[in-house]
N, CA and C atoms as a LAMMPS dump frame, in Angstrom:
ITEM: TIMESTEP
0
ITEM: NUMBER OF ATOMS
624
ITEM: BOX BOUNDS ff ff ff
-5.0000000000000000e+02 5.0000000000000000e+02
-5.0000000000000000e+02 5.0000000000000000e+02
-5.0000000000000000e+02 5.0000000000000000e+02
ITEM: ATOMS id mol type element x y z
1 1 1 N -51.882 18.639 -37.964
2 1 2 C -51.547 17.288 -37.488
3 1 3 C -50.033 17.079 -37.464
4 2 1 N -49.379 17.484 -38.558
5 2 2 C -47.93 17.352 -38.632
6 2 3 C -47.254 18.201 -37.554
7 3 1 N -47.849 19.369 -37.271
8 3 2 C -47.272 20.252 -36.265
9 3 3 C -47.322 19.594 -34.901
10 4 1 N -48.47 18.923 -34.607
11 4 2 C -48.608 18.251 -33.314
12 4 3 C -47.595 17.118 -33.18
13 5 1 N -47.386 16.361 -34.259
14 5 2 C -46.404 15.267 -34.229
15 5 3 C -45.003 15.818 -33.998
16 6 1 N -44.694 16.947 -34.654
17 6 2 C -43.377 17.562 -34.495
18 6 3 C -43.148 17.999 -33.051
19 7 1 N -44.177 18.634 -32.468
20 7 2 C -44.074 19.09 -31.076
21 7 3 C -43.903 17.89 -30.143
22 8 1 N -44.628 16.797 -30.409
23 8 2 C -44.542 15.603 -29.562
24 8 3 C -43.14 14.992 -29.628
25 9 1 N -42.619 14.869 -30.855
26 9 2 C -41.282 14.299 -31.027
27 9 3 C -40.236 15.176 -30.359
28 10 1 N -40.369 16.492 -30.522
29 10 2 C -39.419 17.421 -29.909
30 10 3 C -39.46 17.303 -28.395
31 11 1 N -40.684 17.138 -27.859
32 11 2 C -40.817 16.988 -26.41
33 11 3 C -40.139 15.728 -25.901
34 12 1 N -40.331 14.627 -26.647
35 12 2 C -39.713 13.355 -26.257
36 12 3 C -38.191 13.466 -26.292
37 13 1 N -37.663 14.083 -27.351
38 13 2 C -36.22 14.254 -27.462
39 13 3 C -35.679 15.127 -26.347
40 14 1 N -36.42 16.153 -25.993
41 14 2 C -36.001 17.045 -24.909
42 14 3 C -35.948 16.314 -23.581
43 15 1 N -36.987 15.493 -23.332
44 15 2 C -37.01 14.734 -22.079
45 15 3 C -35.857 13.74 -22.029
46 16 1 N -35.549 13.106 -23.174
47 16 2 C -34.441 12.149 -23.224
48 16 3 C -33.116 12.846 -22.966
49 17 1 N -32.978 14.053 -23.527
50 17 2 C -31.751 14.824 -23.324
51 17 3 C -31.585 15.215 -21.868
52 18 1 N -32.667 15.627 -21.231
53 18 2 C -32.62 16.006 -19.815
54 18 3 C -32.294 14.805 -18.942
55 19 1 N -32.858 13.654 -19.304
56 19 2 C -32.59 12.441 -18.536
57 19 3 C -31.123 12.049 -18.654
58 20 1 N -30.57 12.221 -19.881
59 20 2 C -29.162 11.9 -20.07
60 20 3 C -28.268 12.821 -19.27
61 21 1 N -28.628 14.1 -19.222
62 21 2 C -27.835 15.062 -18.459
63 21 3 C -27.906 14.772 -16.97
64 22 1 N -29.076 14.401 -16.481
65 22 2 C -29.245 14.167 -15.047
66 22 3 C -28.507 12.93 -14.568
67 23 1 N -28.187 11.995 -15.513
68 23 2 C -27.484 10.785 -15.12
69 23 3 C -25.97 10.959 -15.127
70 24 1 N -25.476 12.14 -15.53
71 24 2 C -24.043 12.388 -15.539
72 24 3 C -23.512 12.417 -14.113
73 25 1 N -22.307 11.857 -13.885
74 25 2 C -21.76 11.833 -12.521
75 25 3 C -21.409 13.222 -12.018
76 26 1 N -21.575 13.421 -10.731
77 26 2 C -21.193 14.665 -10.09
78 26 3 C -19.888 14.422 -9.339
79 27 1 N -18.851 15.156 -9.685
80 27 2 C -17.53 14.967 -9.1
81 27 3 C -17.198 16.144 -8.19
82 28 1 N -16.8 15.844 -6.972
83 28 2 C -16.408 16.872 -6.01
84 28 3 C -15.001 16.584 -5.531
85 29 1 N -14.105 17.532 -5.667
86 29 2 C -12.73 17.359 -5.197
87 29 3 C -12.658 17.595 -3.689
88 30 1 N -11.919 16.71 -3
89 30 2 C -11.736 16.85 -1.561
90 30 3 C -10.254 16.689 -1.249
91 31 1 N -9.859 17.078 -0.045
92 31 2 C -8.471 16.909 0.379
93 31 3 C -8.124 15.422 0.421
94 32 1 N -6.86 15.098 0.128
95 32 2 C -6.433 13.702 0.053
96 32 3 C -6.606 12.971 1.374
97 33 1 N -6.548 13.711 2.496
98 33 2 C -6.662 13.061 3.805
99 33 3 C -8.098 13.038 4.329
100 34 1 N -9.062 13.419 3.489
101 34 2 C -10.466 13.383 3.894
102 34 3 C -10.941 11.939 4.007
103 35 1 N -11.584 11.616 5.115
104 35 2 C -12.075 10.252 5.313
105 35 3 C -13.39 10.055 4.57
106 36 1 N -13.398 9.115 3.643
107 36 2 C -14.586 8.803 2.85
108 36 3 C -14.82 7.3 2.897
109 37 1 N -15.965 6.887 3.412
110 37 2 C -16.332 5.473 3.452
111 37 3 C -17.615 5.274 2.654
112 38 1 N -17.508 4.617 1.513
113 38 2 C -18.673 4.382 0.665
114 38 3 C -19.258 2.99 0.861
115 39 1 N -18.38 1.996 0.955
116 39 2 C -18.847 0.612 1.035
117 39 3 C -18.544 -0.064 2.366
118 40 1 N -17.662 0.543 3.166
119 40 2 C -17.249 -0.082 4.411
120 40 3 C -16.059 -1.002 4.231
121 41 1 N -15.557 -1.111 2.996
122 41 2 C -14.399 -1.965 2.746
123 41 3 C -13.103 -1.176 2.925
124 42 1 N -11.98 -1.866 2.8
125 42 2 C -10.648 -1.282 2.958
126 42 3 C -10.477 -0.111 1.99
127 43 1 N -9.963 1.026 2.484
128 43 2 C -9.801 2.188 1.626
129 43 3 C -8.527 2.953 1.959
130 44 1 N -8.337 4.117 1.332
131 44 2 C -7.095 4.871 1.495
132 44 3 C -6.89 5.374 2.915
133 45 1 N -7.981 5.695 3.62
134 45 2 C -7.858 6.131 5.011
135 45 3 C -7.288 5.01 5.874
136 46 1 N -7.738 3.798 5.639
137 46 2 C -7.231 2.651 6.387
138 46 3 C -5.74 2.443 6.121
139 47 1 N -5.326 2.593 4.87
140 47 2 C -3.915 2.431 4.511
141 47 3 C -3.047 3.412 5.285
142 48 1 N -3.453 4.684 5.288
143 48 2 C -2.663 5.709 5.979
144 48 3 C -2.596 5.434 7.477
145 49 1 N -3.733 5.119 8.065
146 49 2 C -3.782 4.895 9.508
147 49 3 C -2.904 3.715 9.925
148 50 1 N -3.023 2.612 9.197
149 50 2 C -2.249 1.409 9.527
150 50 3 C -0.761 1.633 9.296
151 51 1 N -0.419 2.215 8.158
152 51 2 C 0.992 2.427 7.823
153 51 3 C 1.67 3.337 8.834
154 52 1 N 1.021 4.439 9.194
155 52 2 C 1.605 5.365 10.166
156 52 3 C 1.824 4.687 11.509
157 53 1 N 0.872 3.852 11.917
158 53 2 C 0.99 3.149 13.193
159 53 3 C 2.163 2.179 13.187
160 54 1 N 2.288 1.371 12.133
161 54 2 C 3.362 0.389 12.063
162 54 3 C 4.732 1.046 11.886
163 55 1 N 4.781 2.108 11.105
164 55 2 C 6.042 2.831 10.91
165 55 3 C 6.537 3.388 12.241
166 56 1 N 5.641 4.027 12.978
167 56 2 C 6.015 4.586 14.281
168 56 3 C 6.487 3.493 15.233
169 57 1 N 5.793 2.35 15.223
170 57 2 C 6.167 1.243 16.101
171 57 3 C 7.555 0.714 15.751
172 58 1 N 7.871 0.646 14.466
173 58 2 C 9.173 0.143 14.031
174 58 3 C 10.294 1.104 14.409
175 59 1 N 10.107 2.378 14.092
176 59 2 C 11.167 3.351 14.309
177 59 3 C 11.419 3.657 15.784
178 60 1 N 10.428 3.413 16.629
179 60 2 C 10.598 3.674 18.063
180 60 3 C 10.892 2.401 18.845
181 61 1 N 11.028 1.288 18.143
182 61 2 C 11.324 0.025 18.806
183 61 3 C 12.704 0.075 19.458
184 62 1 N 12.769 -0.33 20.712
185 62 2 C 14.038 -0.335 21.434
186 62 3 C 15.027 -1.32 20.806
187 63 1 N 14.534 -2.469 20.364
188 63 2 C 15.408 -3.48 19.762
189 63 3 C 15.98 -2.989 18.437
190 64 1 N 15.153 -2.31 17.633
191 64 2 C 15.629 -1.777 16.356
192 64 3 C 16.686 -0.709 16.597
193 65 1 N 16.415 0.203 17.528
194 65 2 C 17.368 1.279 17.838
195 65 3 C 18.685 0.708 18.339
196 66 1 N 18.624 -0.302 19.196
197 66 2 C 19.835 -0.915 19.738
198 66 3 C 20.649 -1.58 18.636
199 67 1 N 19.97 -2.293 17.741
200 67 2 C 20.682 -2.967 16.651
201 67 3 C 21.362 -1.943 15.745
202 68 1 N 20.662 -0.858 15.426
203 68 2 C 21.228 0.172 14.551
204 68 3 C 22.496 0.754 15.173
205 69 1 N 22.473 1.033 16.472
206 69 2 C 23.641 1.589 17.152
207 69 3 C 24.809 0.608 17.134
208 70 1 N 24.527 -0.661 17.415
209 70 2 C 25.589 -1.667 17.426
210 70 3 C 26.171 -1.872 16.026
211 71 1 N 25.293 -1.874 15.018
212 71 2 C 25.742 -2.059 13.637
213 71 3 C 26.628 -0.885 13.212
214 72 1 N 26.198 0.32 13.537
215 72 2 C 26.962 1.51 13.157
216 72 3 C 28.345 1.513 13.798
217 73 1 N 28.426 1.103 15.053
218 73 2 C 29.715 1.088 15.742
219 73 3 C 30.666 0.049 15.158
220 74 1 N 30.116 -1.002 14.564
221 74 2 C 30.935 -2.078 13.992
222 74 3 C 31.244 -1.862 12.511
223 75 1 N 30.529 -0.889 11.872
224 75 2 C 30.703 -0.689 10.424
225 75 3 C 30.963 0.776 10.082
226 76 1 N 31.768 1.424 10.895
227 76 2 C 32.21 2.803 10.62
228 76 3 C 31.057 3.77 10.382
229 77 1 N 30.008 3.653 11.191
230 77 2 C 28.895 4.599 11.11
231 77 3 C 27.838 4.279 10.085
232 78 1 N 27.994 3.193 9.33
233 78 2 C 26.979 2.826 8.341
234 78 3 C 25.714 2.328 9.044
235 79 1 N 24.599 2.391 8.313
236 79 2 C 23.334 1.924 8.874
237 79 3 C 22.883 0.654 8.158
238 80 1 N 22.093 -0.205 8.824
239 80 2 C 21.641 -1.462 8.212
240 80 3 C 20.747 -1.222 6.995
241 81 1 N 20.68 -2.206 6.113
242 81 2 C 19.85 -2.111 4.919
243 81 3 C 18.696 -3.111 4.992
244 82 1 N 17.593 -2.725 4.37
245 82 2 C 16.372 -3.525 4.403
246 82 3 C 15.875 -3.776 2.985
247 83 1 N 15.427 -4.985 2.748
248 83 2 C 14.79 -5.349 1.478
249 83 3 C 13.302 -5.539 1.735
250 84 1 N 12.465 -4.89 0.926
251 84 2 C 11.016 -5.003 1.097
252 84 3 C 10.524 -6.278 0.428
253 85 1 N 9.952 -7.153 1.221
254 85 2 C 9.359 -8.366 0.686
255 85 3 C 7.887 -8.158 0.4
256 86 1 N 7.123 -9.216 0.433
257 86 2 C 5.699 -9.128 0.101
258 86 3 C 4.839 -8.938 1.346
259 87 1 N 3.77 -8.178 1.18
260 87 2 C 2.707 -8.08 2.177
261 87 3 C 1.536 -8.88 1.611
262 88 1 N 1.278 -10.029 2.179
263 88 2 C 0.264 -10.923 1.631
264 88 3 C -1.138 -10.5 2.076
265 89 1 N -2.062 -10.609 1.163
266 89 2 C -3.467 -10.321 1.464
267 89 3 C -4.218 -11.648 1.569
268 90 1 N -4.619 -12.02 2.776
269 90 2 C -5.364 -13.266 2.974
270 90 3 C -6.84 -12.996 3.254
271 91 1 N -7.268 -11.756 3.061
272 91 2 C -8.682 -11.424 3.242
273 91 3 C -9.45 -11.755 1.97
274 92 1 N -10.767 -11.63 2.037
275 92 2 C -11.61 -11.909 0.87
276 92 3 C -11.737 -10.695 -0.044
277 93 1 N -11.169 -9.561 0.358
278 93 2 C -11.23 -8.338 -0.43
279 93 3 C -10.026 -8.221 -1.349
280 94 1 N -10.18 -7.392 -2.385
281 94 2 C -9.034 -7.033 -3.214
282 94 3 C -8.335 -5.859 -2.537
283 95 1 N -7.137 -6.097 -1.994
284 95 2 C -6.378 -5.063 -1.304
285 95 3 C -4.995 -4.98 -1.938
286 96 1 N -4.634 -3.806 -2.418
287 96 2 C -3.306 -3.602 -3.002
288 96 3 C -2.318 -3.373 -1.859
289 97 1 N -1.696 -4.447 -1.389
290 97 2 C -0.81 -4.346 -0.232
291 97 3 C 0.511 -3.659 -0.56
292 98 1 N 0.818 -3.487 -1.844
293 98 2 C 2.063 -2.8 -2.199
294 98 3 C 2.047 -1.35 -1.723
295 99 1 N 0.842 -0.775 -1.554
296 99 2 C 0.741 0.6 -1.053
297 99 3 C 1.233 0.67 0.388
298 100 1 N 0.886 -0.351 1.179
299 100 2 C 1.327 -0.389 2.573
300 100 3 C 2.841 -0.475 2.653
301 101 1 N 3.435 -1.435 1.924
302 101 2 C 4.881 -1.614 1.985
303 101 3 C 5.62 -0.389 1.448
304 102 1 N 5.049 0.268 0.43
305 102 2 C 5.71 1.449 -0.144
306 102 3 C 5.662 2.615 0.833
307 103 1 N 4.544 2.803 1.514
308 103 2 C 4.449 3.865 2.509
309 103 3 C 5.459 3.651 3.635
310 104 1 N 5.575 2.405 4.089
311 104 2 C 6.526 2.096 5.145
312 104 3 C 7.957 2.313 4.661
313 105 1 N 8.225 1.885 3.443
314 105 2 C 9.564 2.063 2.876
315 105 3 C 9.948 3.536 2.816
316 106 1 N 9.057 4.373 2.274
317 106 2 C 9.347 5.803 2.144
318 106 3 C 9.593 6.456 3.502
319 107 1 N 8.739 6.146 4.472
320 107 2 C 8.86 6.767 5.786
321 107 3 C 10.148 6.351 6.491
322 108 1 N 10.5 5.074 6.391
323 108 2 C 11.711 4.595 7.065
324 108 3 C 12.959 5.161 6.389
325 109 1 N 12.948 5.238 5.056
326 109 2 C 14.081 5.839 4.348
327 109 3 C 14.25 7.296 4.769
328 110 1 N 13.143 8.033 4.781
329 110 2 C 13.197 9.459 5.127
330 110 3 C 13.599 9.698 6.577
331 111 1 N 13.424 8.682 7.424
332 111 2 C 13.824 8.83 8.826
333 111 3 C 15.343 8.818 8.967
334 112 1 N 16.038 8.248 7.988
335 112 2 C 17.492 8.174 8.041
336 112 3 C 18.023 7.096 8.957
337 113 1 N 17.154 6.265 9.499
338 113 2 C 17.587 5.233 10.438
339 113 3 C 17.953 3.925 9.751
340 114 1 N 17.356 3.677 8.58
341 114 2 C 17.624 2.451 7.838
342 114 3 C 17.712 2.773 6.355
343 115 1 N 18.488 1.968 5.618
344 115 2 C 18.557 2.077 4.165
345 115 3 C 17.794 0.918 3.54
346 116 1 N 17.291 1.139 2.338
347 116 2 C 16.587 0.085 1.615
348 116 3 C 17.344 -0.249 0.336
349 117 1 N 17.303 -1.506 -0.052
350 117 2 C 17.86 -1.926 -1.34
351 117 3 C 16.717 -2.408 -2.215
352 118 1 N 16.904 -2.266 -3.518
353 118 2 C 15.847 -2.617 -4.456
354 118 3 C 15.617 -4.123 -4.481
355 119 1 N 14.367 -4.49 -4.67
356 119 2 C 14.015 -5.9 -4.774
357 119 3 C 12.964 -6.095 -5.849
358 120 1 N 12.523 -7.329 -6.036
359 120 2 C 11.435 -7.622 -6.971
360 120 3 C 11.748 -7.231 -8.397
361 121 1 N 10.757 -6.64 -9.074
362 121 2 C 10.897 -6.263 -10.48
363 121 3 C 11.985 -5.218 -10.688
364 122 1 N 12.105 -4.29 -9.717
365 122 2 C 13.123 -3.239 -9.845
366 122 3 C 14.514 -3.841 -9.87
367 123 1 N 14.776 -4.777 -8.964
368 123 2 C 16.09 -5.418 -8.921
369 123 3 C 16.36 -6.185 -10.213
370 124 1 N 15.345 -6.86 -10.742
371 124 2 C 15.521 -7.615 -11.987
372 124 3 C 15.868 -6.691 -13.145
373 125 1 N 15.208 -5.527 -13.213
374 125 2 C 15.484 -4.566 -14.278
375 125 3 C 16.902 -4.018 -14.164
376 126 1 N 17.32 -3.739 -12.923
377 126 2 C 18.666 -3.211 -12.713
378 126 3 C 19.713 -4.232 -13.131
379 127 1 N 19.503 -5.485 -12.754
380 127 2 C 20.458 -6.532 -13.097
381 127 3 C 20.522 -6.748 -14.61
382 128 1 N 19.377 -6.659 -15.284
383 128 2 C 19.353 -6.793 -16.738
384 128 3 C 20.13 -5.66 -17.392
385 129 1 N 19.915 -4.439 -16.886
386 129 2 C 20.625 -3.278 -17.423
387 129 3 C 22.127 -3.379 -17.161
388 130 1 N 22.495 -3.839 -15.962
389 130 2 C 23.916 -3.977 -15.624
390 130 3 C 24.599 -4.995 -16.537
391 131 1 N 23.886 -6.091 -16.802
392 131 2 C 24.435 -7.116 -17.682
393 131 3 C 24.563 -6.591 -19.104
394 132 1 N 23.577 -5.803 -19.539
395 132 2 C 23.612 -5.239 -20.887
396 132 3 C 24.786 -4.283 -21.048
397 133 1 N 25.112 -3.567 -19.985
398 133 2 C 26.218 -2.605 -20.058
399 133 3 C 27.569 -3.276 -20.264
400 134 1 N 27.683 -4.529 -19.847
401 134 2 C 28.966 -5.216 -19.971
402 134 3 C 29.419 -5.339 -21.423
403 135 1 N 28.459 -5.439 -22.339
404 135 2 C 28.831 -5.584 -23.745
405 135 3 C 28.549 -4.365 -24.594
406 136 1 N 27.859 -3.366 -24.019
407 136 2 C 27.454 -2.217 -24.835
408 136 3 C 27.922 -0.864 -24.314
409 137 1 N 28.373 -0.796 -23.087
410 137 2 C 28.86 0.472 -22.53
411 137 3 C 30.38 0.439 -22.442
412 138 1 N 30.982 1.619 -22.408
413 138 2 C 32.439 1.685 -22.303
414 138 3 C 32.897 1.128 -20.964
415 139 1 N 34.118 0.674 -20.928
416 139 2 C 34.655 0.08 -19.711
417 139 3 C 34.653 1.076 -18.553
418 140 1 N 34.819 2.355 -18.877
419 140 2 C 34.875 3.382 -17.84
420 140 3 C 33.507 3.659 -17.214
421 141 1 N 32.441 3.465 -17.99
422 141 2 C 31.116 3.828 -17.489
423 141 3 C 30.235 2.637 -17.13
424 142 1 N 30.622 1.435 -17.549
425 142 2 C 29.801 0.256 -17.278
426 142 3 C 29.786 -0.053 -15.781
427 143 1 N 28.596 -0.317 -15.249
428 143 2 C 28.466 -0.676 -13.833
429 143 3 C 29.048 -2.064 -13.611
430 144 1 N 29.848 -2.196 -12.577
431 144 2 C 30.514 -3.468 -12.3
432 144 3 C 29.537 -4.489 -11.742
433 145 1 N 29.775 -5.75 -12.052
434 145 2 C 28.954 -6.848 -11.538
435 145 3 C 29.524 -7.32 -10.2
436 146 1 N 28.641 -7.651 -9.287
437 146 2 C 29.082 -8.167 -8.001
438 146 3 C 29.292 -7.104 -6.94
439 147 1 N 28.789 -5.884 -7.173
440 147 2 C 28.964 -4.8 -6.213
441 147 3 C 27.662 -4.421 -5.51
442 148 1 N 26.644 -5.269 -5.617
443 148 2 C 25.38 -4.942 -4.954
444 148 3 C 25.554 -4.927 -3.433
445 149 1 N 24.743 -4.102 -2.791
446 149 2 C 24.728 -4.059 -1.331
447 149 3 C 23.76 -5.119 -0.819
448 150 1 N 24.257 -6.049 -0.046
449 150 2 C 23.4 -7.084 0.511
450 150 3 C 22.538 -6.544 1.635
451 151 1 N 21.287 -6.955 1.664
452 151 2 C 20.366 -6.483 2.701
453 151 3 C 20.587 -7.24 4.006
454 152 1 N 20.455 -6.523 5.111
455 152 2 C 20.541 -7.15 6.436
456 152 3 C 19.198 -7.719 6.877
457 153 1 N 18.096 -7.036 6.447
458 153 2 C 16.768 -7.439 6.917
459 153 3 C 15.771 -7.508 5.774
460 154 1 N 14.75 -8.319 5.972
461 154 2 C 13.633 -8.426 5.032
462 154 3 C 12.372 -7.945 5.736
463 155 1 N 11.692 -6.958 5.123
464 155 2 C 10.443 -6.434 5.667
465 155 3 C 9.27 -7.135 5.005
466 156 1 N 8.466 -7.843 5.778
467 156 2 C 7.312 -8.561 5.241
468 156 3 C 6.088 -8.282 6.104
469 157 1 N 4.929 -8.724 5.633
470 157 2 C 3.714 -8.525 6.416
471 157 3 C 2.518 -9.209 5.781
472 158 1 N 1.368 -8.969 6.366
473 158 2 C 0.14 -9.585 5.854
474 158 3 C -1.068 -8.774 6.297
475 159 1 N -2.156 -8.939 5.556
476 159 2 C -3.44 -8.309 5.884
477 159 3 C -4.495 -9.396 5.995
478 160 1 N -5.146 -9.443 7.127
479 160 2 C -6.22 -10.41 7.35
480 160 3 C -7.491 -9.656 7.725
481 161 1 N -8.637 -10.277 7.485
482 161 2 C -9.913 -9.646 7.819
483 161 3 C -10.883 -10.686 8.366
484 162 1 N -11.64 -10.269 9.369
485 162 2 C -12.701 -11.106 9.921
486 162 3 C -14.024 -10.389 9.68
487 163 1 N -14.978 -11.092 9.089
488 163 2 C -16.279 -10.495 8.779
489 163 3 C -17.371 -11.241 9.537
490 164 1 N -18.129 -10.503 10.312
491 164 2 C -19.293 -11.052 11.016
492 164 3 C -20.545 -10.419 10.429
493 165 1 N -21.596 -11.234 10.269
494 165 2 C -22.822 -10.703 9.675
495 165 3 C -24.044 -11.271 10.363
496 166 1 N -24.971 -10.379 10.641
497 166 2 C -26.242 -10.767 11.239
498 166 3 C -27.326 -9.892 10.635
499 167 1 N -28.195 -10.504 9.853
500 167 2 C -29.251 -9.726 9.207
501 167 3 C -28.67 -8.711 8.244
502 168 1 N -29.026 -7.443 8.408
503 168 2 C -28.557 -6.369 7.535
504 168 3 C -27.302 -5.688 8.077
505 169 1 N -26.764 -6.198 9.174
506 169 2 C -25.593 -5.578 9.798
507 169 3 C -24.379 -6.507 9.693
508 170 1 N -23.253 -5.932 9.303
509 170 2 C -22 -6.693 9.235
510 170 3 C -20.888 -5.901 9.901
511 171 1 N -19.916 -6.611 10.445
512 171 2 C -18.759 -6.001 11.093
513 171 3 C -17.503 -6.526 10.416
514 172 1 N -16.646 -5.597 9.96
515 172 2 C -15.396 -5.971 9.306
516 172 3 C -14.235 -5.525 10.184
517 173 1 N -13.404 -6.462 10.596
518 173 2 C -12.235 -6.177 11.424
519 173 3 C -10.974 -6.556 10.656
520 174 1 N -9.981 -5.648 10.632
521 174 2 C -8.755 -5.871 9.877
522 174 3 C -7.562 -6.022 10.819
523 175 1 N -6.665 -6.935 10.446
524 175 2 C -5.458 -7.182 11.22
525 175 3 C -4.267 -7.131 10.258
526 176 1 N -3.389 -6.156 10.46
527 176 2 C -2.231 -5.973 9.585
528 176 3 C -0.959 -6.222 10.393
529 177 1 N -0.176 -7.205 9.959
530 177 2 C 1.076 -7.56 10.617
531 177 3 C 2.261 -7.109 9.779
532 178 1 N 3.363 -6.774 10.459
533 178 2 C 4.61 -6.438 9.776
534 178 3 C 5.769 -6.897 10.644
535 179 1 N 6.865 -7.267 9.99
536 179 2 C 8.021 -7.718 10.752
537 179 3 C 9.314 -7.537 9.98
538 180 1 N 10.402 -7.364 10.727
539 180 2 C 11.752 -7.277 10.179
540 180 3 C 12.497 -8.546 10.572
541 181 1 N 12.954 -9.291 9.579
542 181 2 C 13.653 -10.543 9.843
543 181 3 C 15.098 -10.445 9.374
544 182 1 N 16.024 -10.848 10.237
545 182 2 C 17.441 -10.86 9.897
546 182 3 C 17.678 -11.926 8.829
547 183 1 N 18.16 -11.519 7.651
548 183 2 C 18.336 -12.448 6.544
549 183 3 C 19.42 -13.479 6.841
550 184 1 N 20.434 -13.075 7.581
551 184 2 C 21.529 -13.976 7.861
552 184 3 C 21.225 -15.017 8.919
553 185 1 N 20.404 -14.645 9.902
554 185 2 C 20.154 -15.548 11.035
555 185 3 C 18.717 -16.037 11.134
556 186 1 N 17.791 -15.451 10.342
557 186 2 C 16.36 -15.764 10.407
558 186 3 C 15.707 -15.293 11.706
559 187 1 N 16.415 -14.521 12.492
560 187 2 C 15.837 -13.992 13.718
561 187 3 C 14.975 -12.769 13.415
562 188 1 N 13.825 -12.697 14.072
563 188 2 C 12.921 -11.554 13.892
564 188 3 C 13.338 -10.447 14.857
565 189 1 N 13.766 -9.327 14.297
566 189 2 C 14.195 -8.195 15.13
567 189 3 C 13.004 -7.416 15.667
568 190 1 N 11.985 -7.258 14.81
569 190 2 C 10.812 -6.467 15.201
570 190 3 C 9.558 -7.059 14.565
571 191 1 N 8.475 -7.062 15.313
572 191 2 C 7.194 -7.538 14.805
573 191 3 C 6.075 -6.803 15.522
574 192 1 N 5.049 -6.426 14.783
575 192 2 C 3.924 -5.717 15.402
576 192 3 C 2.666 -5.955 14.568
577 193 1 N 1.526 -5.672 15.193
578 193 2 C 0.244 -5.836 14.519
579 193 3 C -0.639 -4.624 14.787
580 194 1 N -1.308 -4.169 13.735
581 194 2 C -2.305 -3.108 13.877
582 194 3 C -3.692 -3.712 13.702
583 195 1 N -4.53 -3.536 14.713
584 195 2 C -5.899 -4.061 14.656
585 195 3 C -6.911 -2.963 14.967
586 196 1 N -6.554 -1.717 14.585
587 196 2 C -7.403 -0.571 14.911
588 196 3 C -8.6 -0.405 13.978
589 197 1 N -8.551 -1.038 12.799
590 197 2 C -9.607 -0.821 11.807
591 197 3 C -10.763 -1.786 12.044
592 198 1 N -11.879 -1.245 12.445
593 198 2 C -13.084 -2.05 12.671
594 198 3 C -14.289 -1.225 12.232
595 199 1 N -15.112 -1.8 11.362
596 199 2 C -16.231 -1.053 10.781
597 199 3 C -17.544 -1.814 10.946
598 200 1 N -18.576 -1.074 11.262
599 200 2 C -19.92 -1.619 11.322
600 200 3 C -20.7 -1.084 10.127
601 201 1 N -21.181 -1.977 9.289
602 201 2 C -21.894 -1.569 8.067
603 201 3 C -23.355 -1.969 8.186
604 202 1 N -24.236 -0.996 8.061
605 202 2 C -25.663 -1.216 8.147
606 202 3 C -26.273 -1.086 6.757
607 203 1 N -26.694 -2.21 6.196
608 203 2 C -27.291 -2.198 4.865
609 203 3 C -28.769 -1.796 4.953
610 204 1 N -29.207 -1.054 3.929
611 204 2 C -30.607 -0.655 3.896
612 204 3 C -31.49 -1.877 3.639
613 205 1 N -32.615 -1.926 4.306
614 205 2 C -33.54 -3.037 4.118
615 205 3 C -34.223 -2.935 2.758
616 206 1 N -34.357 -4.082 2.125
617 206 2 C -34.999 -4.108 0.811
618 206 3 C -36.483 -3.767 0.935
619 207 1 N -36.932 -2.93 0.017
620 207 2 C -38.35 -2.537 0.023
621 207 3 C -39.187 -3.594 -0.713
622 208 1 N -40.28 -3.964 -0.101
623 208 2 C -41.173 -4.96 -0.707
624 208 3 C -42.146 -4.28 -1.664
């Protein structure tokens, strides 16, 4: 009798162990540029596609190119500077828009056509450090106050989404805007919108 109970308990424990093992997640590594859509919501593929489109539109803009040439001729070959502002998310999804602005910033810097100056938290940290150096660093090495490079333009944008739903089918359309605004005159030098991201999501019907 005791032997049968032991075998039964061992069997139950074995089944529980197998069930625990089978519930472990399966992880598969894929290339970073692999398109993966699990929920139909905004994802890394959308970020890359939108950012590349807007970056190309900005760098090939005739107005931007003309301004850069005129600025360089008036400032001994120097190029204009840009401050990255906020990309607002007005959709109902959680979207980290800082990824979009950072991708655009990196690509434009690497193009050599425009320079960027630090803003936001980075600028605040730099200013705090510069102020701290005035009383704690030697006069020869302390960074001087009042020597910051003023930005010529502010890069801003927004992400909007329209969701349509009928029965088990929904359509999500995304609209991403970006623009360069002259800080001194408030004139918009460049503005564009990417509306290429559109997804149809078919939900499985609930089983009765």
